[in-house]
LUMLUMRO-487542 format. One record per residue (C-alpha): x, y, z. Coordinates in steps of 0.001 Angstrom, whole numbers, padded with zeros to 6 digits, always signed. Each point is the difference from the previous one (the first is absolute). Layout:
N
XYZ...
END
This chain:
760
+046179+064539+107275-001648-002385-002193-001008+000597-004227-003839-001707-000107-000834-001674-003508-002813-001893-001216+001228-003574+000652-002387-001081-003173+002317+001509-002539+003402-001008+001432+001964-002245-002703+002347-002467+000507+003045+001266+000414+001346-003314-001798-001294+001599-003657+001348+003126+000609+003903-001618+001201+001192+000199-003498+001108+003496-001195-001425-000816-003775-003039-000752+000414-002820+002081-001503-001400+001114+004326+003567+001400+000676+000017+001585-002867-003275+002037+000868+000948+000325+003153+003121+001597-001180-002135+002081-002247-002461+001365+002147+003429+000993+002254+001332+001552-003096-003445+002282-000572+000222+001084+003668+003457+000777+000031+000171+001885-002859-003313+002249+000169+001249+001010+003617+003525+000721-001183-001037+001441-003264-001862+002409+002061+002305+000817+002903+002677+000464-002477-001325+002346-002273-001244+002027+003972+004242+000091+000658+000935+001572-003568-002792+002656+000929+001470+000883+003423+003729-000151-002612-000529+003502-001688-001205+001975+003058+002725-001092+002329+002716+000932-002593-001463+003193-000453+000404+000592+003736+003130-001264-000288+001536+001920-002316-001632+003440+001514+001748-000787+003093+003388-000590-002264+003021+001577+001319+001744+000777-003297-001008+000151-003466+001530-003336-000733-001793-002010+002546-003386+001912-001211+000916-000915-003478+000275-004359+001313-003572+000219+001019-001280+001876-002768+001622-002673-001997-001250-002578+002038-003484+000660-000846+000344+000883-003551+001514-004101-000105-002682-001144+002614-002598+000995-002105+001684-000968-003588+000952-003562+001406-003123-000436+003023-001908-002683-003110+002892-002111-000579+000953-000059+003721-003417-001007+001165-000365-002835-002849+003472-001490+001289-000986-000230+003601-003293-001283-001025+001001-002301-002581+002533-001236+002698-002997-000770+002633-001715-001950-002168+002982-001940-001492+000941-000943+004036-002999-001167+000754-000953-002507-002945+003544-001379+000304-001692-001065+003402-001059-003207-002636+003264-001074-000808+002232+000363+003349+003389-000381-000035+001487-003319+001431+002217+001860+002868-001573+000913+003317-001073+003783-000694-000469+002262-003109+003295+001737-001849-001199+003549+001560+002344+001909+002076+000377-000213+003198-002181+003168+001784+002291-000171+003260+002450-002417+000708+002028+000624-003558+000020+003789+000290+002161+000207-002939+002789+000266+002506+003133+001140-003127-002699+002966+000086+002292+000793-003794-000638+003333-001424-000886+003545+002297-002784+000457-001397-001722-003572+000526+000682+000537+003984-002894+001582+000622-002135-001286-003084+001210-003994+001899-001694+002000+003711-002665+001228-000928-001318-003085-001245+001469-002229+003304-002006+002623+002033-003246-000771-002202+000178-002832+000176+000532-000441+002975-002493+002094+001609-002581-001403-001581+000615-003582-000081+000135+000079+003997-003650+002626-000101-001656-002623-002771+001633-002990+002188-003783-002192+000580-001590+000953-003451+003185-000492-001648+000631-003922+001768-003420-000825-000833+000865+000765-003888+002886-001910+000099-001277-002834+001490-002911+000094-002508+001364+000189-002951+002637-002684+001516-002826-002409-000842-001030+001194-003145+004035-000453-001337-000417-003538+000779+001804-000050+003844+002589+002267-001171+000750+002626+002734-000544+003442-000993+001475+002592+002934-000108+003388+000185+003406+000445-002294-001949-002283-002766-003003+001129+000432-000848+001924-003732-002981+002415+001969+002963+000642+002896+001720+003055+001163+003340-001304-001201-000693-001089-003802-002204+002566-000548+002054+002615+001245+003621-001853-002124-002502+000079-002708-000797+003609+000134+003841+000328+000130-000058-001764-003150-002081+002486-001531+001203+003259+000874+002578-000973-001965-001734+001336-002690+000653+003281+001392+003134+001868-000533-000967+002708+002999+002796+001072+002640+000141-002338+003160-001822+002493+001805-002844+000177-001916-000298-003942+000138+000036-000215+003570-002846+002507+000117-001819-002256-002391+000649-003040+002215-001023+002431+003198-003207+000089-001765-000442-003452-001455+000263-000896+004093-002627+002371+000572-002353-000913-002630+000818-003653-000514+001110-001751+002259-001693+001973+002838-003111-001398-001099+001097-004070-000253-002327-000813+002247-002890+000373-001852+001508-001723-002377+001044-003157+001894-003977+000055+001653-001523-000325-003557+002467-002801-000952+000013-001730+003202-004663+000321-000143+000380-001388-004086+001912-003057+000840-001692-000651+003538-003044+000387-002195+001546-002538-002644-000294-002227+002893+004116+000227+000552+001048-001001+003865-002892+001972+001183+000469-000922+003612+003744+001754+000226+000726+001883+002506+001713+003406+000028+003125-001594+002239+003266+000922-001032+003451-001200+001796+002768+002965+000014+003145-002444-000675+000987+002469-002236-000080+003194+002587+002838+002220+000480+002599-000629+002410+000810+002211+002932+002432+001964-000953-001456-000302-003885-003785+001567+001911+001717+002688+001285+001504+001302-002409-003079+000166-002158-001808+001278+002635+002473+002992-000658-000085+000581-003592-003657-001291-000977-002691+002580+000929-002857-001471-002655-001896+002592+000643+001115+003386-000310+003920-000026-000620-000129+000137-003790-002428+003758+000141+003397+001980-000704+001249+000241-003526+002657-002369-000688-000388-001680+003211-001217-003684-000501+000098-001820+003321+002151-003125-000511+001804-002648+001644+003230+001211-000294+001259-000980+003390-001395-003587-000943+001696+000076-003093+003414+001110+001865-000121-002368+002860+000265-003245-002674+002791+001715-001248+002063+000284+002974-001345-003130+001220+000998-001839-003083+003916+001656+000085-000034-000893+003994+001983-003347+000480-002086-000642+002880-003700+000905-000809-002095+000795+002764+003148+000966+002454+000035+004250+000710+003227+001527+000993+002527-001887+002122-000711-003138-002412+003122-001957+000818-001052-000573+003465-003021-001957+001492-002590+002530+001100-000564-000057+003020-002903+002483+002012-002959+001739-000758+000545+002151-003263+000137+004044+000538-002986+001681-000651-000880+002988-001893+000320+002182+002836+003254-001182+001087+001482+000488-003440-001921+003255-000255+002236+000467+003630+002802-001002-001125+000149+001790-002953-000850+003222+001764+002815-000024+002442+002264-000158-002996-001872+002393-001508+000880+001902+003185+003768-000557-000608+000139+001116-003672-001811+003316+001319+002247+000596+002937+003113-000440-002266-001555+002457-002936+000356+000616-003639+003597-000041-001485+001185+003768-000552+000739-000637-003167-000046-002229-002122+003364-002400-001119+000347-002204-002906+000713-003379+002603-003202+001385+002050-002379-002130-002851+001954-003276+000613+000087+000506+003621-004309+000463+000156+000318-003178-002502+001947-002038+002843-002353+001464+002509-003019-001021-002205+001307-003928-000016+000449+000032+003527-003360+001477+001707-001316-003560-000210+002841-001644+002475-000426+003580+002488-004046-000260-000228+000830-003664+001827+002880+001452+002243-002557+002534+000675-003143-002541+001194+002065-001784+001892+001061+002766+002079-003526+000512-000247-001255-003007+001083+003303-000980+002413+000429-003235-003504+001137-000006-002773-002481-001428-002497+001111-002483-002567-002576+001295-002706-002771+002059-000927-003497-000828-001598+001151-000555-003619-002853+002907-000988+002098+002114+001825+003218-000698-001597-001469+000257-002810-000926+003754+001093+003341+000313+000551+001908-000970-003032-002387+001706-002130+000516+003352+001790+003884-000793+000353-000080-000634-004096-002512+003129-000756+003274+002396+001699+002645-001898-001114-001784+001277-003275+000137+002976+001195+003536+000391+000864+000819-001395-003417-002602+001702-001889+002242+002967-002619-003261+001531-001013+000719+001773+003935+002600+001876+001046+002596-000813+002181-000918+001692+003132-003346-000089-000147+000052-004290-000418+002363+000449+003505-003190+002429+001180-002825-002349-000982+001780-003376+001021-000091+001372+003848-003998-001170-001162+000523-003883+000472-000919-000349+003664-003275+002128-000072-001163-001612-003251+000469-002936+001312-002029+000536+003101-002817+001172-002235-000196-002733-002601-000318-002373+003114-002827+002077+001584-001500-000002-003389+000980-002017-002752-002016+001032-002884+002934+003340-000071+001599-002766-002772-003159-000801-002099-002020+003735-000797+001883+002810-001517-002485+002116+002200+001397-000331+003325+001609+002608+001579+002864-001119+001349+000866-001087-003903-001085+002830-001175+002295+002296+002076+003326-002375-000845-001549+000638-003717-000091+003888+000718+002984+000122+001698+002053-001661-003249-001357+001742-002243+001118+003760+001515+003110-002135+001067+000317-000362-003774+000523+003009-001240+002402+001157+002735+003323+001406+000206+002211+002641+002023+000021+001929-002872-003916+000347-000286-000712+000120+003689+002802+002929+001129-002169+001052+002804-000306-003922+001295-004104+000708-000113-000652-004030-001443+002995-001338+001624-001648+001213+003659-003730-001225-001077+001002-003667-000856+002635+000437+003227-003179+001073+002201-002145-002784-001319+002255-003019+000478+001228+001897+003558-004066-000085+001031-000373-003400-001004+003013-001327+002326-001247+002206+002961-003969-000197-000201-001014-003383-001969-001419-002549+002775-002916-001379-001406-001932+002811-001378-000337-000135-003320-001475+002680-000511+003277+001919-000150+000908-000916-002933-003192+001688-001786+000777+003307+001614+003584-000178-001344-001612-000715-002963-002101+002981-000105+003454+002052+001560+002008-000632-002805-002400+000259-002818-000692+003637+001188+003609+000426+000078+000638-001383-003760-003518+001724-001122+001573+003424+001183+003268-000903-001613-001542-000601-003296-001701+003386-000092+003201+001268+000374+001630-002533-002444-002541+000249-002599-000008+003997-000537+003979+000084-000315-000079-002537-002076-002933+001684-002462+002206+003032+000278+003178-002196-001251-002356-001310-002349-000938+002976-001647+003564+001683+000123+001601-003273-002005-002891+000545-002170+000767+003983-000364+003544-001123-000340-000908-002983-003362-002470+003420-001628+003181+001902+000225+002236-002207-001266-001973-001584-002528-001197+003692-001303+003508+000881-000139+001000-003059-001670-003031+000564-002603+001629+003643-000629+003384-001372-000234-000669-002344-003082-002805+002157-001657+003060+002955-000284+003153-002525-001056-002281-001717-002448-000391+003726-001755+003064+000826+000986+001254-003009-002376+003200-000049-002114-000353+004072+000151+003179+002049+001488-001634+002706+001974+001930+002989+001410+000837-000229+003536-002463+002612+001104-003096-001612-001874+000861-003323+001903+000619+001325+002981-003590+002051+000070-001477-003515-001226+002101-002284+002673-001123+001698+002596-002306+002792+000183-002734-001234-002808+000649-003362+001133-001418+000898+003465-002610+001726-001805-001299-003195-001825+000400-002226+003288-002488+003110+001894-002655+000064-002772-000004-003735-000059-000472-000528+004352-002238+002741-000583-002386-000077-003223+000756-003787-001117+001891-000635-003293-003482-000104-002782-000645+003738+001185+001028+003169-002249+002517+001676+002500+002607-003217-000760-000918-000280-003730+000862+003360-000304+002983-000342+001934+001091-002681-001699-000588+002058-003172+002551+002590+001256+002615-002351-000064-000536-000937-003292-000045+003982-001110+002811+000679+002488+002267-002723-001425-000915+001356-003860+000859+003504+001279+003880-001054+000214-000008-000865-003507+001991+002367-002103-001589+001525-002446+001735+000646-003702-002635+001956-001625-001998+002724+000294-003265-001952+000366+001253-002291+002767+000689+003345+001698-002785+001233-000199-001621-003748+001626+002296-000003+003056-000868+004262+000322-003872-001216+000208+000922-002312+002671+001832+002271+001813-002917+001597+001934-001622-002655+001037+003385-002333+001315+000019+002915+002203-003363-000092+001075+000083-004214+000821+002998+001314+002012-001427+002093+001846-002550-001923+000862+002153-003549+000816+002554+001901+001963-002470+001292+001990-001583-003177+001217+003076-000958+001044+000383+002513+002170+002296+001805-002004+001247+003895+001532-000733+002787-002506+003396+001247+000447+001159-003375-001377-002555-000332-002910+000767+003456-001497+003371-001242-000004-000436-003255-001680-001814+001704-002410+002642+002563-000536+002163-003053-000991-002126-001314-002623-000818+003503-001344+003886-000297-000669-000071-003287-001283-002832+000467-002778+001953+003301-000768+002762-001973-001342-001829-002617-001498-002040+002448-002345+003701+001707-000686-000688+003314+001858+002942+002420+000867+000894+000099+003524+003031+001624+002210+002700-001496+000890-001466-000809+003796-003004-001670-001455+001693-002468-002189-000710-003812+001893+002628-002609-000678-001552-003424+000632+002362-000243+003073-001155+003575+001282-003872-001721-000692+000137-002725+002536+001831+002467+003258-003155+002480-001351-002623-002641+000539-001563+002205+003283-002282-002710+001034-000326-000108+003730+001934-002648+002186-003646-001208+001447-001098-001419-003141+001794-003194-000314+000613-001580-003738-002932-003182-000801+001551-000799-003651+003263-001545+000132+001335-002026-002793-001565-002879-001759+002446-002535+001110+000555+001350+003739-004372-001055+000577+000462-003516-002283+002737-000909+002817-002424+001362+002714-002935-002137-000931+002199-003560-000254+001327+000666+002889-002872+000137+001340-001669-003399-001111+002535-002319+001185+000500-003263-001475-002154-002621+002222-001205-003310-001397-003877+000203-000681-000850-003739+001198+001879+000012+002961-001726-001094+003336+000726+003991+001621-001431+001158-002860-003108-001125+000076-000171+000545+003875+001049+003677-000932-002562+000049-002708-003184-001450+002520+000786+002577+002521-003146+002116+001407+000132+002683+002384+000324-000762+003422+002794-002545-000594+002488+000712+002827+004028-001031-001112+003409-000653+001354+003007+002154-000923+002816-000593+000656+002658+002165-001963+003740-000220+000002+001410+002344+002635-003379+000978+001273-002532-000365+002705-002611-003129-000626-003119+001565-000431-004112-000902-000656-002031+001809-002142-003341-000328-001863-000567+000303-003157-002527+002703+000119-000291+001225-003538+000361-000963-003837+000667+002495-002375-002643-000104-002734+001945+002122-002325+003820-001452+001065-000504-003187+001556+002255+000269+002564-000364-001134+003197-000863+002437+003243+001249-001233+003441-000860+001526+003135+000866-001149+003764-002639-000174+002867-000214+003975+000701-001081+000348-003462+003398+001381-001053+001867-000936-003640+002481-002452+000066+001153-000385-003594-001640-000515-003331+001052-002834-002332-001427-000430-003652-000470-003734-000401+003394-000791-001239+001711+001572+002511-002283-001898+002207+000636-003213-001320+003647+000029-000013-000155+000826+004107-002216-003058+000555+002423-002311-002757+003110+001033+001936-001526-000324+003465-000267+003703+001226-003530-000220-000112-002694-002247+000935-003847-000201+000918-001531-000506+003031-002852-002483+000490-003386+001670-000089-001619-002564+002263-001036+000179+003470+002938-001490+002451-002100-002624+001193-001758-001183-003071+004115-000460-001337+001142-001804+003367-002889-002764+000019+000707-000681-003663+003748-000131+000768-001107-002154+003366-001890-002389-002011+002208-000533-002394+002684-000767+001932-001897-002144+001958-001173-001738-003489+004037-000756-001067+000671-003871-000235+003524+001433+001521-001273+002044+002294+000838-001188+004357-002214+000898+002884-000047+002851+001142+003431+000460+002313+000018-001533+003823+002097+002259+001567-000833-000825+003496+002155+000743+003092+000953-001890+002419
END
């Protein structure tokens, strides 16, 4: 189709070939104004939807920490939004203005949108960001190719013949996406928040660019710039067959980003580039040492060969008990799958193929590296590694059937493996004595090995079954966990009250030398009365203050009166002491006869203090005093010497370096975090941090059934981590950890190509 224009308005191109001319400045100013108007409106529209999107995700968050990430992101976006918009629009304006000063080189110095997909793929956090950017650019350049081609050609004329292509067009998806990425550096939000913003930028800005290009083309045609230009473009930059197949699996431009945190991306295409860069014979698949012969195996042939291998594993059955060498043997089998697959293809075909398509080899290598990671992942117990590793062939079949498995977090097969790994993370023989979890994981593995052919719905069904199992166990474990926490909280309150009572009594005794009878009453019976009063009524209650006054009076009553006046004071104190003792002893469940015996001993003691005459049987010596202490054995002493209490406190506070990485790691731990404990002379156990005491700061750990495993002070836990007896297990999903590790491994300059273990 031609774009019509009034030929009388056509301006000679020779007047506009000089980019420094006034006419070029006017045209670029018009382009800048059109772009600025549209982009300002669309960017604002995108940010208007950020609050709603983040709020919805926060409401659906799995835990408080994730919810706070989204709420913090909302606050950060509100605060920094004006700066982001200014930065983005300013960069667009500058890029358009720079067209008047084209560089000497053939193209603008702009990051390549697809071909140079940052193969180094630096930090883990930047992986998804790079892939999100790449996906947005590729999708929109393809969709807008007709209008974008016209804009490129007309801007090339304005620039004096300097070629403007998709990657260098200042209003093209590539440059706009990179400008927006730079503008988002103004935000310090979590990467999950940024990915949501990218999705909204794609939806409300890049998806609207067709209108912008039509307005720019209309304006430039009106000005006489290439009015007869036909919308015909050559697609020399089209993807190769392998890349197209990869993108076809990974690219779901319209519906693939509906789930939270699920950004459609060309992850497989990126990995294809990494694999290709590592292989000594790019483009040659399995069996690269020999020349290709015969047709490439089709997807159906690959699936058929894999089904035969799968049935062999299913028939062989699981290993009865995981042994130390099982993981090593399975690791060798993982690496040998390529050769086994070629051999099986040969058996089905009648001749062994020398290679398979590059896309299929990439998928085989990727799944192989995934299961290598599983067998090396220390977050999984060895027994669970062995069981999950048997899923390599079912997952390879799933990846061939649906290549979105690697690009989409919400893919059922991916979620099932993540859920299995999450359940397996907390497994130990001690916490699973009834084998419920072990048998459930084994059952799911067996179902996939025996029943999975080409029905991808099996992953949905098994995922639902596993989640129901998980929910039922979670309810039971949460009840047990709550009881453990309440019990621990009660013990801590009791211990805190015991220490408070002991401190109050010791402080009041001071340097006084009390008779054993009086000291025994205070250290045992009255200390217990103080503890119960603290727990029931609190330290500000009249009852607790009255109990403290009794201690002062009781101690004062032991001072020997030397005159009539002091004797009179003592006689006046005794009725109150007796009343208080009766009430206090009843509070700690003294029997009536025990109370009377104790009061009789005290009457004898005070008669001695007052110098009253006693019969021979009533005289009490110091030695007899201690022996006559009629306090029941079930009333345990609380008050010991001040030195012994100090020693106990010093033992609890172990010396740990407060600037060590382990100390900071312990302080950063949040409830829900799993740790592995390997204590000397004890079996390995895995436990979840369930509760951090607000009183003592101690960390309470429970197993997957919610039963208490241990509790440690921060200092004790730091010591265990420093000595290698405790370590924190990863909290992120297995698939995410694996993909980051694989990309990082392939990005290393000295990393060899995936091993070719073809068998002859």
